[in-house]
C-alpha positions in Angstrom: 99.0 37.2 -57.6 96.0 34.9 -57.5 93.5 37.6 -58.3 91.3 37.2 -61.3 91.7 40.0 -63.9 94.5 41.6 -62.0 96.1 42.5 -65.4 92.9 43.4 -67.1 93.3 45.9 -69.9 89.5 46.3 -70.3 88.7 50.0 -69.8 86.4 50.8 -66.8 83.9 52.3 -69.3 83.6 49.0 -71.2 83.1 46.9 -68.1 80.5 49.3 -66.6 78.7 49.5 -70.0 78.7 45.7 -70.1 77.2 45.5 -66.6 74.4 47.8 -67.6 73.7 45.8 -70.8 73.6 42.6 -68.8 71.2 44.1 -66.2 69.0 45.4 -69.0 69.0 42.1 -70.7 68.0 40.5 -67.4 65.0 42.7 -67.1 66.2 45.7 -65.1 63.7 48.5 -65.4 65.7 51.2 -63.8 69.5 51.6 -63.5 71.4 54.4 -61.9 75.1 54.9 -61.3 76.3 55.6 -57.8 79.2 58.0 -57.1 81.4 58.9 -54.1 84.1 61.5 -54.2 83.6 61.9 -58.0 84.3 58.2 -58.6 81.8 55.6 -59.8 81.3 53.1 -56.9 78.4 51.0 -58.1 75.0 50.6 -59.6 71.5 50.8 -58.2 69.0 48.9 -60.3 65.4 47.5 -60.1 64.3 44.1 -61.3 60.8 42.7 -61.0 60.6 39.4 -59.1 57.2 37.7 -59.0 55.6 41.0 -60.2 57.2 43.1 -57.4 59.9 45.6 -58.2 63.0 45.0 -56.0 65.9 47.5 -55.9 69.5 46.4 -55.5 72.7 48.4 -54.8 75.7 46.6 -56.4 79.1 48.1 -55.4 82.6 47.9 -56.8 85.5 48.7 -54.5 88.7 49.6 -56.5 90.3 51.0 -53.3 90.2 47.5 -51.8 91.7 46.0 -54.9 94.4 48.6 -54.8 95.3 47.8 -51.2 95.7 44.2 -52.2 97.8 45.0 -55.2 100.0 47.3 -53.1 101.1 44.3 -51.0 102.8 42.8 -54.1 104.9 45.8 -54.8 108.5 45.4 -53.7 109.9 48.7 -55.0 107.8 51.5 -56.2 108.9 53.6 -59.2 107.8 57.0 -60.3 104.1 56.8 -61.5 103.5 53.5 -59.7 100.7 54.9 -57.5 98.8 56.3 -60.5 99.2 53.1 -62.6 98.2 51.0 -59.7 95.1 53.1 -59.1 94.1 52.8 -62.7 94.8 49.0 -62.8 92.8 48.5 -59.6 89.8 50.3 -61.1 90.0 48.2 -64.3 90.3 45.0 -62.2 87.5 45.8 -59.8 85.0 46.7 -62.6 86.0 43.7 -64.8 85.6 41.4 -61.8 82.2 42.8 -61.1 81.2 42.5 -64.8 82.3 38.8 -64.8 80.4 38.2 -61.5 77.2 39.8 -62.8 77.5 37.8 -66.0 77.9 34.5 -64.2 75.1 35.3 -61.7 72.7 36.3 -64.5 73.6 33.1 -66.3 72.5 31.1 -63.3 69.2 33.0 -63.3 68.8 32.4 -67.0 69.4 28.6 -66.6 66.8 28.5 -63.9 69.3 27.5 -61.2 68.5 30.6 -59.1 66.3 33.7 -59.2 67.3 37.4 -58.8 66.5 37.6 -55.1 68.7 34.5 -54.4 71.6 36.0 -56.2 71.3 39.6 -55.2 69.7 39.4 -51.8 72.7 40.9 -49.8 72.4 43.9 -52.2 68.7 44.4 -51.8 68.5 48.1 -51.1 66.3 50.3 -48.9 66.7 53.8 -50.3 65.0 55.5 -47.3 67.6 54.1 -45.0 70.4 54.1 -47.5 71.3 50.5 -46.6 71.4 47.1 -48.1 70.2 43.9 -46.3 73.9 43.1 -45.9 74.5 46.5 -44.2 71.6 45.9 -41.9 72.7 42.4 -41.0 76.3 43.5 -40.4 75.2 46.4 -38.2 73.3 43.9 -36.0 76.2 41.6 -35.7 74.6 39.1 -38.1 72.3 38.0 -35.3 69.5 37.3 -37.7 71.6 34.6 -39.3 72.5 32.9 -36.0 69.1 33.2 -34.3 70.7 35.6 -31.8 73.2 33.1 -30.6 76.7 34.2 -29.8 79.7 31.9 -30.3 82.9 32.3 -28.3 
């Protein structure tokens, strides 16, 4: 399988704590954990950019990782589903940790700023949507000047 960290043994708790530490070190002033169906699904955090606080919603999707991993199973054994779910969670959160670490390194080196990196995840709490969610709902028309391509 060509999926980074697909055999990660890093506990979810270590990866999520690492993400929080990275965000704090990057200047996050508020960090909240987001849950769905009693499972951690992401972080909502605020970072000041040019003196203005901007909130971002950063998701992890262990279910998507699990679906990908399931494709590689030829013959399931007892307990495979449980082990796969646990591995998918470890992999998803370790991948997100690595991604956040790399992105924050780019910011630290001056190659990008937080808005450039996290723009798709900019979050409007009143509408409960990110910029990406809004663009997707509108068929990404804002990115194509309203043009349609057949």
